C-alpha distance (Angstrom), angle and dihedral (degrees) to the residues before:
residue distance angle dihedral
M1 . . .
K2 3.82 . .
C3 3.79 90.8 .
C4 3.81 91.6 61.3
L5 3.81 96.6 53.5
P6 3.82 96.5 78.9
L7 3.81 90.2 46.9
A8 3.80 92.0 49.2
A9 3.81 90.9 48.7
A10 3.81 91.2 50.2
L11 3.80 91.8 49.6
M12 3.81 90.9 51.5
V13 3.82 91.5 54.7
L14 3.80 95.5 43.1
P15 3.82 96.7 81.7
L16 3.80 89.8 53.3
T17 3.79 92.9 56.8
T18 3.80 99.8 43.5
H19 3.80 98.0 62.8
A20 3.78 118.7 79.9
Q21 3.76 117.0 -135.9
A22 3.78 112.5 -105.0
P23 3.81 114.2 -112.8
D24 3.77 115.8 -101.6
P25 3.82 106.3 -102.0
L26 3.81 90.0 -152.7
L27 3.81 96.3 50.3
G28 3.82 95.1 103.5
R29 3.80 92.9 47.4
N30 3.79 92.6 47.0
L31 3.80 93.5 49.1
A32 3.81 92.7 43.2
A33 3.80 90.2 57.3
S34 3.80 88.0 78.6
C35 3.82 88.8 61.4
A36 3.82 94.2 57.7
M37 3.78 96.4 88.3
C38 3.81 92.0 66.6
H39 3.80 105.2 16.3
G40 3.81 98.6 38.6
T41 3.76 132.7 -116.5
D42 3.80 109.3 -41.7
G43 3.80 89.0 -1.9
R44 3.80 95.2 -63.4
S45 3.79 99.9 134.9
A46 3.78 121.6 -156.7
G47 3.79 89.4 -137.5
I48 3.80 101.6 -84.2
T49 3.80 93.2 100.3
E50 3.76 131.5 11.6
P51 3.81 116.4 -77.0
L52 3.78 117.9 -113.5
A53 3.81 100.1 -168.5
G54 3.79 112.6 114.2
R55 3.79 96.2 5.3
P56 3.81 114.9 134.1
A57 3.80 111.9 -91.7
K58 3.81 92.0 -131.1
E59 3.80 90.0 55.7
I60 3.82 92.1 50.8
V61 3.81 91.9 47.6
A62 3.81 91.6 48.6
T63 3.81 91.8 49.9
L64 3.80 92.3 48.5
R65 3.81 90.2 50.3
L66 3.80 89.6 53.5
F67 3.81 89.7 51.9
R68 3.82 90.8 48.1
E69 3.81 92.0 49.9
G70 3.81 92.7 47.0
K71 3.80 91.5 -117.6
K72 3.80 94.7 119.4
P73 3.80 118.8 56.3
A74 3.79 115.1 -116.3
T75 3.75 142.1 161.0
I76 3.80 96.8 -146.0
M77 3.82 111.2 -14.7
N78 3.80 92.9 83.7
Q79 3.82 88.2 62.0
I80 3.80 97.6 39.5
V81 3.80 95.5 53.0
K82 3.79 91.7 53.2
G83 3.81 87.3 67.8
Y84 3.81 92.8 64.7
T85 3.80 131.3 73.9
D86 3.80 119.4 -128.6
A87 3.82 89.3 -104.6
Q88 3.81 91.1 52.6
V89 3.82 91.5 48.8
E90 3.80 89.1 51.7
A91 3.83 91.4 49.0
I92 3.80 91.1 50.8
A93 3.81 91.5 47.4
E94 3.81 92.1 49.6
Y95 3.79 90.5 50.0
F96 3.80 93.8 51.6
S97 3.80 93.4 44.5
D98 3.82 89.2 55.8
Q99 3.82 92.6 54.8
K100 3.79 122.0 94.2
P101 3.81 113.9 -117.2
A102 3.80 117.7 -114.8
G103 3.77 113.6 -79.7
K104 3.81 94.9 21.2
């Protein structure tokens, strides 16, 4: 009976390791909060920087890639975007694209 204990223990753990963790549905919102200082709450800029709310996600991702690659001039965005993974950039872009622009 002792020989079956390790096998039984392994089988009990197996279901825990076969399921992937569901993505955090609030990830984009939480990451986008760091953009509020310059781009406004929910991407609705007060005019200092360009608004992000309602812009297509693909457009936001493309712009952030240009900043990351140094192909678009920036004062700080080229450094900020380097702190995010591609998946995080996509989550942020999706969040902003789902927001209604100011005045709409």
